[in-house]
Every structure is written in C-alpha cells, then in structure tokens.
C-alpha positions as CSV (number, residue, x, y, z in Angstrom):
1,M,-8.3,-28.5,-26.1
2,T,-7.2,-24.8,-25.8
3,I,-9.8,-22.1,-25.5
4,A,-9.4,-19.4,-28.2
5,I,-8.6,-16.5,-26.0
6,A,-6.1,-13.9,-27.4
7,G,-4.7,-12.4,-24.3
8,L,-7.0,-10.2,-22.2
9,T,-8.7,-8.4,-25.1
10,D,-12.1,-10.1,-24.6
11,L,-12.7,-10.1,-20.9
12,S,-16.3,-11.4,-21.2
13,Q,-14.8,-14.9,-21.5
14,F,-13.4,-14.7,-18.0
15,T,-16.6,-13.8,-16.1
16,G,-17.1,-16.4,-13.4
17,T,-15.9,-17.8,-10.1
18,Y,-12.6,-19.7,-9.8
19,T,-10.8,-21.8,-7.3
20,I,-7.0,-22.0,-7.1
21,D,-5.8,-25.6,-7.9
22,P,-3.0,-26.1,-5.3
23,A,-1.8,-29.2,-7.0
24,H,-0.9,-27.2,-10.1
25,S,0.0,-23.9,-8.5
26,Q,2.9,-22.6,-6.5
27,I,3.3,-19.8,-4.0
28,G,6.9,-19.1,-3.2
29,F,9.5,-16.6,-2.1
30,V,13.1,-15.6,-2.6
31,A,15.4,-13.8,-0.1
32,R,19.1,-13.1,-0.1
33,H,21.2,-15.0,2.4
34,A,24.6,-13.8,3.7
35,M,24.6,-11.2,1.0
36,V,26.0,-13.8,-1.5
37,T,23.2,-16.1,-2.6
38,K,19.4,-16.4,-2.8
39,V,17.3,-18.9,-0.8
40,R,14.0,-20.0,-2.4
41,G,11.1,-21.6,-0.7
42,T,7.4,-22.4,-1.0
43,F,4.3,-22.5,1.0
44,D,2.9,-26.0,0.5
45,D,-0.6,-25.5,1.9
46,F,-2.8,-22.8,0.6
47,D,-6.2,-22.1,-1.0
48,G,-7.9,-19.3,-2.8
49,T,-10.9,-18.1,-4.8
50,A,-11.6,-15.4,-7.3
51,H,-14.7,-13.9,-8.7
52,F,-14.5,-11.8,-11.9
53,D,-17.2,-9.9,-13.8
54,A,-16.1,-8.6,-17.2
55,S,-18.6,-5.7,-16.8
56,A,-16.8,-4.5,-13.7
57,P,-13.2,-5.8,-13.8
58,A,-12.0,-3.4,-11.1
59,A,-14.4,-5.1,-8.6
60,A,-12.7,-8.5,-9.0
61,A,-12.7,-10.3,-5.6
62,V,-9.7,-12.5,-4.9
63,T,-8.8,-14.1,-1.6
64,V,-5.8,-16.3,-0.8
65,N,-5.1,-18.0,2.5
66,I,-1.7,-19.6,3.2
67,R,-0.9,-21.8,6.1
68,S,2.4,-20.2,7.3
69,G,3.5,-23.4,9.0
70,S,3.7,-25.0,5.5
71,I,6.9,-23.1,4.7
72,N,9.4,-25.3,2.9
73,T,12.9,-24.3,1.9
74,R,14.1,-27.9,1.7
75,N,16.1,-27.5,4.9
76,Q,14.4,-28.7,8.1
77,Q,16.5,-26.6,10.5
78,R,16.0,-23.4,8.5
79,D,12.2,-24.1,8.1
80,E,11.9,-24.5,11.9
81,H,13.6,-21.2,12.4
82,L,11.4,-19.5,9.9
83,R,8.3,-20.9,11.7
84,N,9.4,-19.6,15.2
85,N,8.9,-16.1,16.7
86,D,12.0,-14.7,14.9
87,F,10.2,-14.9,11.6
88,L,6.6,-16.1,11.0
89,A,5.5,-17.0,14.5
90,V,3.2,-19.6,13.1
91,D,1.7,-20.7,16.5
92,E,0.4,-17.1,17.0
93,Y,-0.2,-16.3,13.3
94,P,-1.0,-19.5,11.5
95,A,-2.2,-17.8,8.3
96,I,-0.9,-15.3,5.7
97,S,-3.7,-13.8,3.8
98,F,-4.3,-11.6,0.7
99,V,-7.7,-9.9,0.0
100,S,-8.0,-8.0,-3.2
101,T,-9.2,-4.4,-3.4
102,G,-9.0,-3.9,-7.2
103,L,-7.8,-5.1,-10.6
104,Q,-6.6,-3.1,-13.5
105,V,-5.9,-4.6,-17.0
106,T,-2.5,-3.0,-18.0
107,G,-1.8,-4.7,-21.3
108,E,-2.6,-7.3,-23.9
109,D,-1.8,-10.1,-21.4
110,T,-1.0,-8.2,-18.2
111,F,-2.9,-6.9,-15.2
112,E,-2.2,-5.5,-11.7
113,L,-4.0,-6.9,-8.7
114,T,-4.1,-4.7,-5.7
115,G,-5.0,-5.8,-2.2
116,N,-4.2,-6.2,1.4
117,L,-1.5,-8.6,2.4
118,T,-1.4,-9.8,6.1
119,I,1.6,-11.4,7.6
120,R,2.1,-11.8,11.4
121,G,-1.1,-9.8,12.0
122,V,0.2,-6.8,10.1
123,T,-1.7,-5.7,7.0
124,N,-0.2,-3.6,4.1
125,A,-1.4,-2.7,0.7
126,V,0.4,-4.3,-2.2
127,A,0.1,-4.1,-6.0
128,I,1.1,-7.4,-7.8
129,P,1.7,-7.3,-11.5
130,F,0.5,-10.5,-13.2
131,T,0.9,-12.0,-16.7
132,F,-1.9,-14.1,-18.2
133,E,-0.3,-17.4,-19.2
134,G,-3.3,-18.9,-21.0
135,A,-6.6,-20.7,-20.8
136,A,-7.5,-24.3,-21.6
137,T,-10.1,-27.0,-21.0
138,D,-8.4,-29.9,-19.2
139,P,-9.1,-33.6,-19.9
140,F,-11.8,-33.6,-17.1
141,G,-13.7,-30.7,-18.7
142,N,-12.5,-28.0,-16.3
143,V,-11.8,-24.5,-17.7
144,R,-8.4,-23.4,-16.4
145,L,-6.7,-20.0,-16.4
146,G,-3.0,-19.6,-15.7
147,F,-1.3,-16.5,-14.2
148,A,2.2,-15.7,-13.1
149,G,3.2,-12.7,-10.9
150,S,5.6,-11.5,-8.3
151,V,6.1,-8.6,-5.9
152,A,8.9,-7.4,-3.7
153,I,8.0,-6.6,-0.1
154,N,10.1,-5.5,2.9
155,R,9.7,-8.1,5.6
156,K,10.2,-5.5,8.3
157,D,7.0,-3.8,7.2
158,Y,5.3,-7.0,8.6
159,G,7.2,-7.1,11.9
160,V,9.7,-9.7,10.7
161,T,12.8,-8.0,11.9
162,W,15.2,-10.7,13.1
163,N,18.7,-10.6,11.6
164,A,22.3,-11.3,12.4
165,A,25.3,-9.0,11.4
166,L,28.0,-10.6,9.3
167,E,31.7,-10.2,10.2
168,T,32.4,-8.9,6.7
169,G,29.6,-6.3,6.9
170,G,26.0,-6.5,6.0
171,F,23.4,-8.9,7.4
172,L,22.5,-12.6,7.2
173,V,19.0,-12.1,5.7
174,S,17.9,-9.4,3.3
175,D,15.0,-7.1,4.2
176,K,13.6,-7.5,0.6
177,V,11.6,-10.7,0.0
178,V,10.2,-11.4,-3.5
179,L,6.8,-13.3,-3.4
180,E,6.2,-15.4,-6.5
181,F,2.9,-16.8,-7.7
182,E,2.3,-19.4,-10.4
183,V,-1.5,-19.9,-10.4
184,S,-3.8,-22.4,-12.1
185,A,-7.4,-21.5,-11.4
186,I,-10.4,-23.7,-12.2
187,K,-13.7,-22.2,-13.1
188,T,-16.4,-23.4,-10.7
189,A,-19.3,-21.2,-11.7
C-alpha cells in the first residue's frame, strides 16, 4: 500500500524517527581507474538514524556510520589494498561517519543535506543533494521512505593521497570520488 504523499509538499507526514534499512539500502562509490574506466564499490556494513520534525526541517538530525573494512569492489586484491594504509587505513580508522548539520528542501521532491563527513580521522563539511523516491507501507506494516543522492569529494581532502603515475601520463586513481546513496528508511517512532 502506497502512502499518498505528493513529493515533499506536506512535510508534516514525515515527522518522526527513522532507521536506515541496510538490507534495502546501498552506500557506494565510483572512482576513475587508469584514466580510462570507472571502478564501483560498496560498503556492505553500515547503519544510520534520522530524526525529522516538519516544524523545524533545518534541524533534521541524521547520522550514518560505515565500517570502512566492509569495502567491496568485487576484487579481493584491490579491496585489501583499499583497506591498508595507502587508502582507508581501516585498522586505525575503522569507521567513516556522517553527522548532519542542516537540511533544506530545494524542490518538489529534492532536498540538500549538509553535514560533516569523517574519513581517516579527517572531517570536512559536505552538501549532498537528495531526491525523494517515495513512501510506502511495506507488508509488515513499516512506513518506509526512499531517497537517492550523490556527492563528489576529493579523496586528498581526507588524507587519502596514494597514487601511481602512468607511463602514458596521468595517474592510476582519480582524486575525485563520487559517493552514492540509495536509502530505504523505516519509521521507528
């Protein structure tokens, strides 16, 4: 059964506390490799919560915690390299986190979530544009909201500086990494 919500026009229907459903959500990334292709990966272990009050949307509180060691590019050798000190240094920095600082509705079905992203112990402010994908009540009676968003970051801004020069010019790994979010959130209160 779909809930009758036409975009983000009636925010009062969203007031509540939500938990990210990791079984129906994905946090991924895309980076250029050898200047000729893109490598995609995911983080397979994460959790998050959100609290939203329609009377004060800018005060939305969103936290996401990602276990950095759960990185998965479908290539074991590459994943081990991404886990070591050249990239994520997961033994020293086992988590990547996001803590929101604000939310602004930007359109009929869009909003921007601002916050602090921490990778390898380095925190930078980011603004992530999201699209509201819809709302529904699932067969178990859970109210679910869906969102999709992405943001480009420079990995060097987080102390991830390793690279290798190519004989033909350029570098093996791009500085730009696009983080992608497909989120199914369940209302818990």
